[in-house]
DSSP file (Angstrom, degrees, kcal/mol; ACC not computed):
  #  RESIDUE AA STRUCTURE BP1 BP2  ACC     N-H-->O    O-->H-N    N-H-->O    O-->H-N    TCO  KAPPA ALPHA  PHI   PSI    X-CA   Y-CA   Z-CA
    1    1 A M              0   0    0      0, 0.0     5,-0.0     0, 0.0     2,-0.0   0.000 360.0 360.0 360.0 129.4  112.1   78.4   39.9
    2    2 A N     >  -     0   0    0      1,-0.1     4,-1.8     4,-0.0     5,-0.1  -0.232 360.0-107.8 -74.7 167.4  108.9   77.3   41.7
    3    3 A I  H  > S+     0   0    0      1,-0.2     4,-2.7     2,-0.2     5,-0.2   0.863 118.1  55.6 -67.8 -34.1  106.6   79.7   43.7
    4    4 A T  H  > S+     0   0    0      1,-0.2     4,-2.8     2,-0.2    -1,-0.2   0.926 106.9  49.6 -65.6 -40.0  107.8   78.2   47.0
    5    5 A K  H  > S+     0   0    0      2,-0.2     4,-1.7     1,-0.2    -1,-0.2   0.928 111.9  49.0 -58.3 -45.8  111.4   79.0   46.2
    6    6 A I  H  X S+     0   0    0     -4,-1.8     4,-1.0     1,-0.2    -2,-0.2   0.916 112.2  47.6 -62.4 -45.3  110.5   82.6   45.2
    7    7 A L  H >X S+     0   0    0     -4,-2.7     4,-2.8     1,-0.2     3,-0.7   0.916 110.6  52.2 -65.2 -42.5  108.5   83.1   48.4
    8    8 A L  H 3< S+     0   0    0     -4,-2.8    22,-0.2     1,-0.2    -1,-0.2   0.823 107.4  52.1 -62.8 -30.9  111.3   81.7   50.5
    9    9 A S  H 3< S+     0   0    0     -4,-1.7    21,-0.2    -5,-0.2    -1,-0.2   0.733 115.6  41.3 -74.5 -23.0  113.8   84.0   48.9
   10   10 A I  H << S+     0   0    0     -4,-1.0     2,-0.4    -3,-0.7    -2,-0.2   0.869 106.5  65.7 -89.5 -44.9  111.6   87.1   49.7
   11   11 A I  S  < S-     0   0    0     -4,-2.8     2,-0.3    -5,-0.2    -1,-0.1  -0.665  80.5-130.3 -91.7 132.5  110.5   86.2   53.3
   12   12 A A        -     0   0    0     -2,-0.4     2,-0.4    17,-0.1    17,-0.2  -0.621  18.3-141.1 -78.5 137.4  113.0   86.1   56.1
   13   13 A T  E     -A   28   0A   0     15,-2.0    15,-2.0    -2,-0.3     2,-0.5  -0.804  12.8-156.2 -97.1 134.4  112.8   82.9   58.1
   14   14 A I  E     -A   27   0A   0     -2,-0.4     2,-0.5    13,-0.2    13,-0.2  -0.950   8.1-171.4-121.3 123.1  113.3   83.3   61.9
   15   15 A M  E     -A   26   0A   0     11,-1.7    11,-1.8    -2,-0.5     2,-0.5  -0.941  14.7-145.6-107.9 131.1  114.4   80.5   64.1
   16   16 A I  E     -A   25   0A   0     -2,-0.5     2,-0.5     9,-0.2     9,-0.2  -0.863  15.3-176.0-101.3 129.1  114.4   81.0   67.8
   17   17 A V  E     -A   24   0A   0      7,-2.1     7,-2.3    -2,-0.5     2,-0.4  -0.986  18.0-141.5-124.5 120.5  117.1   79.4   69.8
   18   18 A T  E     +A   23   0A   0     -2,-0.5     2,-0.2     5,-0.2     5,-0.2  -0.675  24.9 175.8 -85.7 129.4  116.9   79.8   73.6
   19   19 A T  E >   -A   22   0A   0      3,-2.1     3,-1.5    -2,-0.4     2,-0.2  -0.713  48.2 -58.5-119.9 175.1  120.2   80.3   75.5
   20   20 A T  T 3  S-     0   0    0      1,-0.3    -1,-0.1    -2,-0.2     3,-0.0  -0.394 117.7 -19.4 -58.7 120.4  120.9   80.9   79.1
   21   21 A N  T 3  S+     0   0    0     -2,-0.2     2,-0.3     1,-0.1    -1,-0.3   0.602 128.6  69.0  58.0  17.2  119.1   84.1   80.1
   22   22 A A  E <  S-A   19   0A   0     -3,-1.5    -3,-2.1     2,-0.0     2,-0.5  -0.989  71.7-128.9-158.5 158.3  118.7   85.3   76.6
   23   23 A T  E     -A   18   0A   0     -2,-0.3     2,-0.5    -5,-0.2    -5,-0.2  -0.968  22.4-158.4-112.1 124.5  116.9   84.6   73.3
   24   24 A T  E     -A   17   0A   0     -7,-2.3    -7,-2.1    -2,-0.5     2,-0.5  -0.888   7.5-155.1-100.9 133.4  119.2   84.5   70.3
   25   25 A M  E     -AB  16  36A   0     11,-1.9    11,-3.9    -2,-0.5     2,-0.6  -0.904   4.4-157.9-109.4 133.6  117.5   85.1   66.9
   26   26 A C  E     -AB  15  35A   0    -11,-1.8   -11,-1.7    -2,-0.5     2,-0.6  -0.956  10.3-165.5-108.6 113.5  118.9   83.7   63.7
   27   27 A V  E     +AB  14  34A   0      7,-3.0     7,-2.7    -2,-0.6     2,-0.3  -0.863  17.1 171.2 -97.2 122.4  117.6   85.7   60.7
   28   28 A T  E     +AB  13  33A   0    -15,-2.0   -15,-2.0    -2,-0.6     2,-0.3  -0.932  18.0 159.8-131.8 156.4  118.1   84.0   57.3
   29   29 A N        -     0   0    0      3,-1.7   -20,-0.1    -2,-0.3   -17,-0.1  -0.824  64.5 -71.8-146.1-170.4  117.2   84.3   53.7
   30   30 A D  S    S+     0   0    0     -2,-0.3   -21,-0.1   -21,-0.2     3,-0.1   0.764 130.1  28.3 -60.3 -22.7  118.8   82.9   50.6
   31   31 A N  S    S+     0   0    0      1,-0.2     2,-0.4   -22,-0.2    -1,-0.2   0.732 118.0  40.8-108.3 -27.7  121.8   85.2   50.9
   32   32 A T        -     0   0    0      2,-0.0    -3,-1.7     0, 0.0     2,-0.4  -0.950  45.5-171.0-134.8 140.7  122.3   86.2   54.5
   33   33 A S  E     -B   28   0A   0     -2,-0.4     2,-0.4    -5,-0.2    -5,-0.2  -0.982  16.1-179.3-128.5 123.0  122.3   84.6   57.9
   34   34 A I  E     -B   27   0A   0     -7,-2.7    -7,-3.0    -2,-0.4     2,-0.7  -0.980  18.6-149.4-124.6 132.0  122.5   86.9   61.0
   35   35 A I  E     -B   26   0A   0     -2,-0.4     2,-1.2    -9,-0.2    -9,-0.3  -0.886   8.6-155.7 -98.3 114.5  122.6   85.8   64.6
   36   36 A L  E     +B   25   0A   0    -11,-3.9   -11,-1.9    -2,-0.7   111,-0.1  -0.753  20.2 178.6 -90.7  95.3  121.0   88.5   66.8
   37   37 A D    >   -     0   0    0     -2,-1.2     3,-1.7   -13,-0.2   -13,-0.1  -0.885  22.6-157.9-104.2 108.8  122.7   87.7   70.1
   38   38 A P  T 3  S+     0   0    0      0, 0.0   103,-0.2     0, 0.0   102,-0.2   0.619  90.4  65.6 -67.4  -9.5  121.7   90.1   72.9
   39   39 A S  T 3  S+     0   0    0    101,-0.1     2,-0.6     2,-0.1    98,-0.1   0.640  85.4  84.4 -85.6 -10.4  124.9   89.3   74.8
   40   40 A I  S <  S-     0   0    0     -3,-1.7     2,-0.1    97,-0.1    -3,-0.0  -0.807  76.4-138.3 -94.9 120.8  127.1   90.9   72.1
   41   41 A E        -     0   0    0     -2,-0.6    94,-0.2     1,-0.1    93,-0.1  -0.461  19.9-112.0 -78.1 150.5  127.6   94.6   72.5
   42   42 A G        -     0   0    0     92,-2.4    16,-0.3    91,-0.2    -1,-0.1  -0.216   9.8-142.6 -71.5 168.6  127.5   96.9   69.5
   43   43 A T  S    S-     0   0    0     14,-3.2     2,-0.3     1,-0.3    15,-0.2   0.450  71.6 -18.2-112.6  -6.4  130.4   98.8   68.2
   44   44 A G  E     -C   57   0B   0     13,-1.0    13,-2.8    86,-0.1    -1,-0.3  -0.960  55.1-152.7 177.3 169.8  128.8  102.1   67.2
   45   45 A Y  E     -C   56   0B   0     -2,-0.3     2,-0.3    11,-0.2    11,-0.2  -0.995   3.6-162.4-156.6 160.7  125.6  103.9   66.4
   46   46 A T  E     -C   55   0B   0      9,-2.3     9,-2.6    -2,-0.3     2,-0.3  -0.960  11.5-172.7-137.9 160.9  124.0  106.7   64.5
   47   47 A R  E     -C   54   0B   0     -2,-0.3     2,-0.4     7,-0.2     7,-0.2  -0.990  20.2-150.6-151.2 157.3  120.7  108.4   64.8
   48   48 A D  E >>> -C   53   0B   0      5,-3.0     5,-1.7    -2,-0.3     4,-1.3  -0.875   9.2-171.2-128.9  96.9  118.5  111.0   63.0
   49   49 A E  T 345S+     0   0    0     -2,-0.4    -1,-0.1     1,-0.2    77,-0.1   0.814  83.1  62.8 -59.1 -32.0  116.3  112.8   65.5
   50   50 A A  T 345S+     0   0    0      1,-0.2    -1,-0.2     2,-0.1    -2,-0.0   0.887 118.3  26.1 -62.0 -40.4  114.4  114.5   62.7
   51   51 A T  T <45S-     0   0    0     -3,-0.7    -1,-0.2     2,-0.1    -2,-0.2   0.414 104.1-126.0-102.1  -2.1  113.1  111.3   61.4
   52   52 A K  T  <5 +     0   0    0     -4,-1.3    15,-2.3     1,-0.2     2,-0.3   0.875  64.3 137.0  56.4  42.1  113.3  109.4   64.6
   53   53 A T  E   < +CD  48  66B   0     -5,-1.7    -5,-3.0    13,-0.2     2,-0.3  -0.832  28.5 179.1-115.1 155.8  115.4  106.7   63.0
   54   54 A W  E     -CD  47  65B   0     11,-1.7    11,-2.4    -2,-0.3     2,-0.3  -0.968  15.1-157.1-147.2 162.8  118.6  104.9   64.3
   55   55 A T  E     -CD  46  64B   0     -9,-2.6    -9,-2.3    -2,-0.3     2,-0.4  -0.996   2.9-163.6-139.8 147.3  121.1  102.3   63.5
   56   56 A T  E     -CD  45  63B   0      7,-2.9     7,-2.8    -2,-0.3     2,-0.4  -0.996  15.3-143.8-127.9 131.7  123.4  100.3   65.8
   57   57 A T  E     -CD  44  62B   0    -13,-2.8   -14,-3.2    -2,-0.4   -13,-1.0  -0.803  15.1-172.8 -99.8 138.5  126.5   98.4   64.3
   58   58 A F        -     0   0    0      3,-3.1     3,-0.2    -2,-0.4   -16,-0.1  -0.681  45.5 -88.3-116.3 172.1  127.6   95.0   65.6
   59   59 A P  S    S+     0   0    0      0, 0.0     3,-0.1     0, 0.0   -17,-0.0   0.889 123.2  14.8 -52.8 -42.4  130.8   93.1   64.6
   60   60 A N  S    S+     0   0    0      1,-0.1     2,-0.3    -3,-0.0    -3,-0.0   0.387 129.6  18.4-117.4   4.0  129.1   91.4   61.6
   61   61 A Y        -     0   0    0     -3,-0.2    -3,-3.1   -26,-0.0     2,-0.4  -0.968  60.7-126.9-162.0 171.4  125.9   93.3   60.9
   62   62 A T  E     -D   57   0B   0     -2,-0.3     2,-0.3    -5,-0.2    -5,-0.2  -0.992  16.7-159.0-129.3 137.9  123.9   96.5   61.4
   63   63 A V  E     -D   56   0B   0     -7,-2.8    -7,-2.9    -2,-0.4     2,-0.3  -0.893  10.5-166.9-113.4 151.1  120.4   96.8   62.8
   64   64 A S  E     +DE  55 103B   0     39,-2.1    38,-3.4    -2,-0.3    39,-1.8  -0.906  14.3 148.5-133.8 160.9  118.2   99.8   62.2
   65   65 A G  E     -DE  54 101B   0    -11,-2.4   -11,-1.7    36,-0.3     2,-0.3  -0.915  33.8 -99.1-165.9-167.7  114.9  101.1   63.6
   66   66 A I  E     -DE  53 100B   0     34,-2.3    34,-2.3    -2,-0.3     2,-0.3  -0.887  22.8-151.3-131.5 164.6  112.6  103.8   64.6
   67   67 A A  E     - E   0  99B   0    -15,-2.3     2,-0.3    -2,-0.3    32,-0.2  -0.941   8.9-172.5-134.9 154.7  111.7  105.6   67.9
   68   68 A T  E     - E   0  98B   0     30,-1.9    30,-2.6    -2,-0.3     2,-0.5  -0.998  17.0-144.8-149.4 147.6  108.7  107.3   69.3
   69   69 A C  E     +fE  92  97B   0     22,-0.6    24,-0.6    -2,-0.3     2,-0.3  -0.948  37.5 145.3-106.5 128.3  107.7  109.3   72.3
   70   70 A N  E     - E   0  96B   0     26,-2.3    26,-2.2    -2,-0.5    25,-0.4  -0.836  60.1 -98.3-149.3-173.8  104.2  108.9   73.6
   71   71 A S  S    S+     0   0    0     -2,-0.3     2,-0.5    23,-0.2    23,-0.1   0.313  85.6 105.4 -99.6  10.9  102.1  108.8   76.8
   72   72 A T        -     0   0    0     24,-0.2    -2,-0.2     1,-0.0     2,-0.1  -0.799  57.9-154.7 -91.6 127.4  102.2  104.9   77.1
   73   73 A S        +     0   0    0     -2,-0.5     2,-0.3    38,-0.1    -2,-0.1  -0.462  19.1 165.5 -92.7 167.7  104.5  103.7   79.9
   74   74 A G        -     0   0    0     -2,-0.1     2,-0.5    36,-0.0     5,-0.1  -0.881  40.9 -76.5-160.9-170.0  106.1  100.3   80.0
   75   75 A T    >   -     0   0    0     -2,-0.3     3,-2.4     3,-0.1    36,-0.4  -0.918  57.8 -98.2-107.6 129.0  108.8   98.2   81.7
   76   76 A Y  T 3  S+     0   0    0     -2,-0.5    36,-0.2     1,-0.3     3,-0.1  -0.198 105.0   4.0 -52.9 129.0  112.4   98.8   80.5
   77   77 A G  T 3  S+     0   0    0     34,-2.5     2,-0.4     1,-0.2    -1,-0.3   0.368  97.8 129.5  80.6  -3.5  113.6   96.3   77.9
   78   78 A K    <   -     0   0    0     -3,-2.4    33,-1.8    33,-0.2     2,-0.3  -0.701  54.2-133.3 -90.6 135.2  110.2   94.5   77.7
   79   79 A A  E     -G  110   0B   0     -2,-0.4    31,-0.2    31,-0.2     3,-0.1  -0.645  12.9-163.8 -85.9 141.7  108.6   94.0   74.3
   80   80 A Y  E >   +G  109   0B   0     29,-2.9     3,-1.8    -2,-0.3    29,-0.6  -0.768  11.8 175.1-123.5  80.9  105.0   94.9   73.8
   81   81 A P  T 3  S+     0   0    0      0, 0.0    -1,-0.1     0, 0.0    29,-0.1   0.703  77.1  67.1 -66.0 -16.9  103.8   93.1   70.5
   82   82 A Q  T 3  S+     0   0    0     27,-0.1     2,-0.3    -3,-0.1    -2,-0.0   0.754  86.2  85.6 -73.6 -21.8  100.2   94.4   71.2
   83   83 A Y    <   -     0   0    0     -3,-1.8    26,-0.4    26,-0.2     2,-0.4  -0.595  54.2-172.8 -87.4 140.4  101.3   98.0   70.6
   84   84 A N        +     0   0    0     -2,-0.3     3,-0.2     1,-0.1    24,-0.0  -0.843  19.9 155.9-131.6  96.0  101.4   99.6   67.2
   85   85 A F    >   +     0   0    0     -2,-0.4     3,-2.1     1,-0.2    -1,-0.1   0.234  38.2 116.1 -99.0   9.9  102.9  103.1   67.2
   86   86 A D  G >  S+     0   0    0      1,-0.3     3,-1.2     2,-0.2    -1,-0.2   0.824  73.8  50.0 -53.1 -42.4  103.9  102.9   63.5
   87   87 A N  G 3  S+     0   0    0      1,-0.3    -1,-0.3    -3,-0.2     3,-0.1   0.578 117.2  42.9 -74.9 -11.1  101.7  105.7   62.3
   88   88 A N  G X  S+     0   0    0     -3,-2.1     3,-2.0     1,-0.1    -1,-0.3   0.052  71.4 122.6-120.4  24.3  103.1  107.9   65.1
   89   89 A H  T <  S+     0   0    0     -3,-1.2   -22,-0.2     1,-0.3    -1,-0.1   0.759  76.6  50.8 -67.8 -21.9  106.8  107.1   65.0
   90   90 A A  T 3  S+     0   0    0     -3,-0.1    -1,-0.3    -4,-0.1   -22,-0.1   0.194  83.7 138.7 -96.6  17.2  107.7  110.8   64.5
   91   91 A S    <   -     0   0    0     -3,-2.0   -22,-0.6     1,-0.1    -3,-0.0  -0.216  39.7-167.3 -62.7 148.8  105.6  112.0   67.4
   92   92 A S  B     +f   69   0B   0    -24,-0.1     2,-0.3    31,-0.0    30,-0.3   0.151  58.0 100.5-117.1  16.9  107.0  114.6   69.8
   93   93 A T        +     0   0    0    -24,-0.6     3,-0.1    28,-0.1    -2,-0.0  -0.752  63.3  29.1-103.8 150.3  104.3  114.1   72.5
   94   94 A G  S    S-     0   0    0     -2,-0.3   -23,-0.2     1,-0.1    28,-0.2   0.050  70.5-111.1  90.3 161.5  104.7  112.1   75.7
   95   95 A V  S    S+     0   0    0    -25,-0.4    20,-3.1    26,-0.1     2,-0.5   0.447  84.0  97.5-107.7  -4.7  107.7  111.4   77.9
   96   96 A Y  E     -EH  70 114B   0    -26,-2.2   -26,-2.3    18,-0.2     2,-0.4  -0.798  61.2-150.1 -98.6 125.4  108.0  107.6   77.2
   97   97 A C  E     -EH  69 113B   0     16,-3.1    15,-2.7    -2,-0.5    16,-1.5  -0.777  14.1-171.6 -95.4 126.9  110.6  106.6   74.7
   98   98 A W  E     -EH  68 111B   0    -30,-2.6   -30,-1.9    -2,-0.4     2,-0.4  -0.917   5.3-156.3-120.5 144.7  109.8  103.4   72.7
   99   99 A C  E     +EH  67 110B   0     11,-2.8    11,-2.7    -2,-0.4     2,-0.4  -0.965  10.4 179.7-124.7 139.3  112.2  101.5   70.3
  100  100 A R  E     -E   66   0B   0    -34,-2.3   -34,-2.3    -2,-0.4     2,-0.3  -0.993  22.4-135.9-140.3 130.5  111.5   99.2   67.4
  101  101 A M  E     +E   65   0B   0      7,-0.4     6,-2.3    -2,-0.4   -36,-0.3  -0.680  20.8 177.6 -79.3 138.2  114.0   97.4   65.1
  102  102 A T  E     +     0   0B   0    -38,-3.4     4,-0.2     1,-0.3   -37,-0.2   0.533  49.4  80.8-115.1 -15.4  113.0   97.6   61.4
  103  103 A S  E    S+E   64   0B   0    -39,-1.8   -39,-2.1     2,-0.2    -1,-0.3  -0.976  95.1   7.6-150.7 136.5  115.8   95.8   59.8
  104  104 A P  S    S-     0   0    0      0, 0.0     2,-0.3     0, 0.0    -1,-0.2  -0.985 143.7 -12.7 -82.7  -2.1  117.0   93.1   59.2
  105  105 A V  S    S-     0   0    0    -78,-0.0    -2,-0.2   -91,-0.0     2,-0.2  -0.969  79.6-100.7-155.0 154.1  113.6   92.1   60.6
  106  106 A R        -     0   0    0     -2,-0.3    42,-3.9    -4,-0.2    43,-0.4  -0.543  35.3-163.4 -81.2 142.5  110.9   94.1   62.5
  107  107 A S        -     0   0    0     -6,-2.3    40,-0.2    40,-0.3     2,-0.1  -0.572  27.8 -93.5-106.7 176.0  110.6   93.7   66.2
  108  108 A A        -     0   0    0     34,-0.3    -7,-0.4    35,-0.2     2,-0.3  -0.452  56.7 -82.0 -76.0 163.6  107.8   94.5   68.6
  109  109 A W  E     -G   80   0B   0    -29,-0.6   -29,-2.9   -26,-0.4     2,-0.4  -0.562  49.0-160.1 -68.7 134.1  107.9   97.9   70.3
  110  110 A V  E     -GH  79  99B   0    -11,-2.7   -11,-2.8    -2,-0.3     2,-0.2  -0.962  20.3-118.1-123.9 132.3  110.2   97.8   73.3
  111  111 A F  E     + H   0  98B   0    -33,-1.8   -34,-2.5    -2,-0.4   -13,-0.2  -0.475  38.1 169.7 -70.2 132.4  110.0  100.3   76.1
  112  112 A G  E     -     0   0B   0    -15,-2.7     2,-0.3     1,-0.3   -14,-0.2   0.759  48.0 -15.9-117.3 -35.1  113.3  102.2   76.4
  113  113 A Y  E     - H   0  97B   0    -16,-1.5   -16,-3.1   -38,-0.0     2,-0.6  -0.981  41.6-129.7-172.7 151.5  113.1  105.2   78.7
  114  114 A E  E     - H   0  96B   0     -2,-0.3   -18,-0.2   -18,-0.2     2,-0.1  -0.956  28.3-161.3-112.9 111.6  111.1  107.7   80.7
  115  115 A F        -     0   0    0    -20,-3.1     3,-0.1    -2,-0.6   -20,-0.1  -0.469  24.9-124.5 -82.9 159.9  112.1  111.3   80.0
  116  116 A S  S    S+     0   0    0     -2,-0.1     2,-0.3     1,-0.1    -1,-0.1   0.803  91.8  21.0 -77.6 -25.6  111.1  114.0   82.6
  117  117 A T  S  > S-     0   0    0    -22,-0.1     4,-1.7     1,-0.1     3,-0.4  -0.962  70.8-124.6-138.9 156.6  109.4  116.1   79.8
  118  118 A A  H  > S+     0   0    0     -2,-0.3     4,-2.3     1,-0.2    -1,-0.1   0.849 115.3  57.7 -65.5 -34.3  108.0  115.6   76.3
  119  119 A S  H  4 S+     0   0    0      1,-0.2    -1,-0.2     2,-0.2   -24,-0.1   0.766 108.7  46.1 -69.7 -22.9  110.4  118.4   75.1
  120  120 A G  H  > S+     0   0    0     -3,-0.4     4,-0.6     2,-0.1    -2,-0.2   0.780 112.8  50.4 -85.9 -29.7  113.3  116.2   76.5
  121  121 A C  H >X S+     0   0    0     -4,-1.7     4,-1.7   -27,-0.2     3,-1.4   0.970 101.8  60.1 -73.0 -49.7  112.0  113.0   74.9
  122  122 A A  H 3< S+     0   0    0     -4,-2.3     4,-0.3   -30,-0.3     3,-0.3   0.845 109.6  37.8 -48.6 -50.5  111.4  114.3   71.4
  123  123 A P  H 34 S+     0   0    0      0, 0.0    -1,-0.3     0, 0.0    -2,-0.2   0.593 126.8  35.6 -85.3  -4.0  114.9  115.3   70.5
  124  124 A Y  H <X S+     0   0    0     -3,-1.4     4,-2.3    -4,-0.6    -2,-0.2   0.436  84.8  92.9-124.3  -1.0  116.7  112.4   72.3
  125  125 A C  H  X S+     0   0    0     -4,-1.7     4,-2.9    -3,-0.3     5,-0.2   0.945  90.5  45.9 -66.5 -49.0  114.6  109.3   71.9
  126  126 A A  H  > S+     0   0    0     -4,-0.3     4,-2.8     1,-0.2     5,-0.3   0.931 113.3  50.9 -60.5 -42.3  116.3  107.9   68.8
  127  127 A N  H  > S+     0   0    0      1,-0.2     4,-2.4     2,-0.2     5,-0.3   0.920 110.3  49.9 -62.0 -39.5  119.7  108.6   70.3
  128  128 A H  H  X S+     0   0    0     -4,-2.3     4,-3.0     2,-0.2     5,-0.3   0.941 110.9  49.8 -61.1 -47.8  118.6  106.7   73.5
  129  129 A C  H  X S+     0   0    0     -4,-2.9     4,-2.0     1,-0.2    -2,-0.2   0.933 114.9  41.6 -59.3 -48.4  117.4  103.8   71.4
  130  130 A S  H  X S+     0   0    0     -4,-2.8     4,-1.0     2,-0.2    -1,-0.2   0.889 117.3  47.4 -69.7 -36.2  120.6  103.4   69.4
  131  131 A D  H  X S+     0   0    0     -4,-2.4     4,-2.2    -5,-0.3     3,-0.2   0.939 115.2  44.8 -71.3 -47.3  122.9  104.0   72.3
  132  132 A R  H  X S+     0   0    0     -4,-3.0     4,-3.2    -5,-0.3     8,-0.4   0.822 109.9  54.5 -69.3 -28.3  121.1  101.5   74.6
  133  133 A I  H  < S+     0   0    0     -4,-2.0    -1,-0.2    -5,-0.3   -91,-0.2   0.786 110.7  47.4 -72.6 -25.2  120.8   98.9   72.0
  134  134 A Q  H  < S+     0   0    0     -4,-1.0   -92,-2.4    -3,-0.2    -2,-0.2   0.887 129.2  21.0 -72.6 -43.4  124.5   99.2   71.5
  135  135 A L  H  < S+     0   0    0     -4,-2.2     2,-0.6   -94,-0.2    -2,-0.2   0.687 104.8  78.0-109.9 -21.6  125.3   99.0   75.3
  136  136 A S     X  -     0   0    0     -4,-3.2     4,-2.4    -5,-0.2     5,-0.2  -0.826  49.4-164.5-103.7 120.5  122.3   97.4   77.2
  137  137 A T  H  > S+     0   0    0     -2,-0.6     4,-2.3     1,-0.2    -1,-0.2   0.848  92.0  57.2 -62.1 -35.0  121.9   93.7   77.2
  138  138 A A  H  > S+     0   0    0      2,-0.2     4,-1.8     1,-0.2    -1,-0.2   0.927 109.8  41.6 -66.5 -46.0  118.3   94.3   78.6
  139  139 A L  H  > S+     0   0    0     -7,-0.3     4,-2.3     2,-0.2     5,-0.2   0.929 115.3  49.7 -71.3 -44.2  117.1   96.5   75.7
  140  140 A R  H  X S+     0   0    0     -4,-2.4     4,-3.2    -8,-0.4     5,-0.5   0.877 108.4  55.5 -57.8 -36.0  118.8   94.4   73.1
  141  141 A G  H  X S+     0   0    0     -4,-2.3     4,-2.1    -5,-0.2    -1,-0.2   0.924 109.8  45.3 -63.0 -42.7  117.2   91.3   74.6
  142  142 A G  H  X S+     0   0    0     -4,-1.8     4,-0.7     2,-0.2   -34,-0.3   0.887 118.7  41.7 -66.9 -38.1  113.7   92.8   74.3
  143  143 A V  H  < S+     0   0    0     -4,-2.3     3,-0.4     2,-0.2   -35,-0.2   0.935 121.6  38.7 -78.0 -45.3  114.3   94.0   70.7
  144  144 A F  H >< S+     0   0    0     -4,-3.2     3,-1.1    -5,-0.2    -3,-0.2   0.853 113.6  55.8 -74.1 -33.0  116.1   91.0   69.4
  145  145 A G  H 3< S+     0   0    0     -4,-2.1    -1,-0.2    -5,-0.5    -2,-0.2   0.712 108.7  48.3 -69.4 -19.0  113.9   88.6   71.3
  146  146 A S  T >< S+     0   0    0     -4,-0.7     3,-2.1    -3,-0.4    -1,-0.2   0.221  79.3 142.0-103.6  12.7  110.8   90.0   69.7
  147  147 A A  T <   +     0   0    0     -3,-1.1   -40,-0.3     1,-0.3   -41,-0.1  -0.292  68.0  25.4 -56.3 132.1  112.2   89.9   66.2
  148  148 A G  T 3         0   0    0    -42,-3.9    -1,-0.3   -40,-0.0   -41,-0.2   0.380 360.0 360.0  93.9  -3.2  109.5   89.0   63.8
  149  149 A Q    <         0   0    0     -3,-2.1   -42,-0.2   -43,-0.4    -2,-0.1   0.378 360.0 360.0 -95.0 360.0  106.6   90.2   65.9
């Protein structure tokens, strides 16, 4: 097996296909192909507020991610590839809830919600991310549309 074949089997290839009012992402590797379509609602979700992680299940795949609360505001459903909150994803400070998909591919941070207090954001941000990615086309569009960033 040549080095190119090995690298291609390890690195996910992302192809962007623009559809009406949405960006559909096709994530592929040698074994799997997943279409991340923001128009398709999820079927369920789980979250772990202690680790600020979440998963959302769709008909043929599951996505997972992390959440953070901090003092940086944004526009609901908009991806901000310039932000990097990774080292602070378990933060309990700030009222602004941010969501990032980590699997099957990493997305940019997407603004999810403004809580009224930091003590309200910390215990519910991961729940908000998983629930809204399941039910909100706008948040799914930001997360799925920024896959690979």
